[in-house]
N, C-alpha and C positions, 0 to 999 in steps of 0.2 A: 504494500500500500504506500503510495507516495505521500510526501510531507504535506502537500496542499490538501489532499483529501483528509488526512488525519486532522489537520488544523480545522478544516471546515466542520467535520463531524464533532470534534471536541467543542468548538464554539457553539454548535447547535445544542449540545448537552448542557453547557453552562448557561446558555440563554434561557433555558426552561426554568432556571432557579433565580434569575435576576429579579430584584424588586422593580416595580413599575418606573421608578425615577431614574434607573440606569438604562441608557441607550445602548443596545447590543452592538450597534454599528460602530461605536467608539471604543470597543474593547481592544486593549493592547496586551502583548504577552508579558509585559513587566508589571501589570496590575495585580495587586494582592487580592485574592478571592474574598477575604473577609473585610479587610480595611478599605479597599478601594471599590470593590464591586458590591459590598454590603450583603454578601451571601452568608446566612447564619451557619453555625457549625453543624447543625443537624442536616442541613442541605448539602454540606460538604460530603457527608457519608453517602447521601443519595447520589451525588455526582460520581463518587468513586464506584458505586454499584452500577450506575449507568455506563460508566467507562468500561468496566469489566465486561458487561454484557455486550456493548456495542463492538468492542474490539476483540472479544474472545480472549482476554488476558486475566491474570490474577495479580492483584496488588496486595503485597504483604502488609500487615499492620504497621511495621516499622517504617515502611515507605510512605504511608499516609501522612505522617507528621512532617514529611519533607516537601509536601505539596502546599506551597504558600501562594505562588503566583500562577497565572495562566500558563506561562512559559514552563514552570516546574511540571505542571500536569502534562504538557506537550512532550517534554523531554522524557518523562517517565513512560508515557504511552509508546513513544518511538523506541525506547530501549527495550520494552517488553515485546513489541511486535518484531523487532529484529532478532530476537533470540530464537 
């Protein structure tokens, strides 16, 4: 799967959990999921579950704590897919 497709699918997943005041077209990969995008911690778990299902990967518990930004999530997905 190419990087552009991964990015698009990942942003679609994140978009589903954005509060109304956040414009999904303005998301950048350096934005913090909680601080910048205002996604609550419960929805972070939902995002992880959606990522696992969408990409057919498993994300270990210790890796979840390392996902702070949109870019962190992208890097993790890319690394799991390439294995």
